[in-house]
GUDOLUM-292999 format. One record per residue: x negated, y negated, z negated of N, C-alpha, C in turn; residue in three letters. Coordinates in steps of 0.02 Angstrom, whole numbers, plus 32768, in hexadecimal, padded with zeros to 4 digits. Atoms other than C-alpha are relative to their C-alpha. Example, Ala and Ser with C-alpha at 12.3 -4.5 7.8 and 13.67 -1.06 7.14 Angstrom:
7FD3803B80007D9980E17E7A7FD37FC48000Ala;802A803B80037D5480357E9B80277FC97FDBSer;
This chain:
7FEE7FFC7FBA584FCDF66C567FFB8048801AMet;800A7FBC7FEA5808CEA46C768037802E7FE5Trp;7FCC7FD7801F5884CEF36BFD80437FF58022Ile;7FC280107FDE5915CE9A6C4F800380218046Lys;80047FE17FBE58DDCED66CFB8007804C7FFBGlu;7FFB7FB7800958CACF886CB9804880147FF0Leu;7FBA7FF280105979CF846C6F802B7FFF8040Lys;7FDA80067FC259C0CF4A6D167FF180398030Leu;80137FC87FD3595FCFCE6D77802180417FE9Ala;7FE07FC4801A59A3D0566D04804A7FFF800EIle;7FB780077FF55A56D0166D0F801180088049Ile;7FF27FFE7FB85A4DD0016DCC7FE4803F8022Asn;801C7FC37FE559F3D0A76DE37FCF7FF0803AAsp;802E80197FCD596DD04A6E467FBC80217FF7Asp;803D7FD8800958E2D0CA6E577FC17FDA8016Leu;803B80267FE8586ED0576EB97FE87FCE7FCBLys;8012803080345874CFD16E337FE780247FC1Thr;80177FD9803A5863D0546DA97FB78014800ALeu;80457FEB7FF157C6D0966DFC7FD07FC57FF8Asp;802B803B8004577ECFE76E0C7FF67FEA7FB8Lys;80058017804657A5CFB96D577FD980317FD5Leu;80217FCD802A5768D05D6D0D7FB680068011Leu;80477FFD7FF056C3D04E6D687FDB7FC07FEBSer;8021803D801856A2CFA36D1C801F7FEB7FBDSer;7FE3800E804256D9CFAC6C657FD47FCB7FDEIle;80278035802056A5CF0B6C0E7FF3800E7FB6Pro;80097FFE80485665CEF26B5E80377FD67FE1Glu;7FC88023801F56EDCEB96AE77FE87FD77FC4Phe;8013802F803656E4CE2A6A6B801480187FBBAsp;7FEA7FEA80425743CE8169E1801780498003Asn;7FEF7FBA80075771CF2D69A28046800E801ALeu;7FBB7FF67FEA582ACF1769C780048008804CGlu;80017FFA7FB7580BCEFA6A817FDE80418016Asp;80237FC27FEF5791CF8D6A86802D803C7FF6Ala;7FD27FC8800D5812D0026A37803980018032Lys;7FCB80047FCD5899CFC46AAD7FE7801A8043Leu;801E7FE87FC15827CFE16B417FF7804C7FFFAla;800A7FB7800657FED08F6B0180428025800BGln;7FBE7FE07FF858B7D0BB6AF580197FFB8048Asn;7FEB80087FBA58DAD0756BA27FD8802D802ELeu;802A7FD47FD75848D0D66BEB801980487FF9Ile;7FE47FBD800A588FD1756B9D804080088028Lys;7FC17FFF7FDA5939D14C6BE97FF38007804BGlu;80117FFC7FB958EBD1306C937FE580458012Ala;801D7FBE7FF5588AD1D26C84803780358003Ser;7FC87FD080005928D2346C5980297FFA8040Leu;7FDB800C7FC35981D1E56CEC7FDC801E803CSer;80287FE57FC958F4D2146D627FFF804D8000Leu;7FFF7FB7800558EFD2C76D218044801C8016Met;7FBD7FEB7FEC59ABD2D56D3980077FFE804CGlu;7FFF80057FB7599BD2996DED7FD680378020Lys;802B7FCB7FE6590CD3136E0A802480437FFEArg;7FDC7FC180065976D3A36DCB803A80048032Asp;7FCA80017FD05A0AD36F6E367FE6800A8047Lys;801E7FF87FBE599AD3606ECE7FE98048800BThr;80177FBB7FFC594FD40B6EAA803C802F800EArg;7FC57FD77FF659FED4576EA0801C7FF78047Ala;7FE8800D7FBC5A32D4046F437FD380238033Ile;80307FDF7FD35994D4436F99800B804B8000Met;7FF57FB7800359B5D4F46F5B804180138024Gln;7FC17FF27FDD5A69D4EC6F9A7FF67FFC804CAsn;800E80067FB85A2AD4B170447FD9803D801ALeu;80267FC57FEC59ACD53F704B802D803E8003Lys;7FD27FC780005A32D5BD701C80307FFD803BAsn;7FD480087FC75AA7D576709F7FDE80108041Gly;80277FF27FC35A20D57D71247FF5804B8007Lys;800B7FB87FFE59F7D63170F6804080258013Lys;7FC07FE17FF05AAFD66070FD80107FF8804APhe;7FF1800C7FB95AC5D61071A87FD28027802DLeu;802E7FD97FD85A29D66371EB8012804A7FFFGlu;7FEC7FBA80055A61D70D71AB8040800D8026Asn;7FC07FF87FDD5B10D6F371F07FF57FFE804BAsp;800F80047FB85AC9D6C2729A7FE080418018Arg;80207FC07FEE5A5BD75E729F803480378001Val;7FCB7FCD80035AF0D7C8726B802D7FFB803ELys;7FD580097FC65B5AD77D72F77FDD80168040Asn;80267FEB7FC55AD0D79B73777FFF804C8004Ile;80017FB880015AC3D85173418045801C8013His;7FBC7FE97FEF5B80D866734B800D7FF6804BGln;7FF5800E7FB95B82D81873F97FDD8035802ATyr;80257FCF7FD95AFCD88D743A801A80477FF5Phe;7FE47FBE800D5B49D92573E58040800C8029Asp;7FC27FFB7FD85BEED90174407FF08005804ALys;801380017FBA5B94D8E674E47FE880458018Ser;801D7FC07FED5B42D99074E1803280348002Leu;
């Protein structure tokens, strides 16, 4: 049941369910299920790292955009006052 839920969470990109499942990993009855769970956990981990990297890139783009807009605003203020004088 846990493995099936983990597969669905990975497929559906359900981070909340992934977090819940990964914080309560059960003991497995056989080696095959344990290996499958291990592979699925690796897959989930890779997916989370990919999302982290994408989020980091988006945050950096937002910071760069904010800095550009702030610099442009300051430049426009200086130009306005230079023309006024």
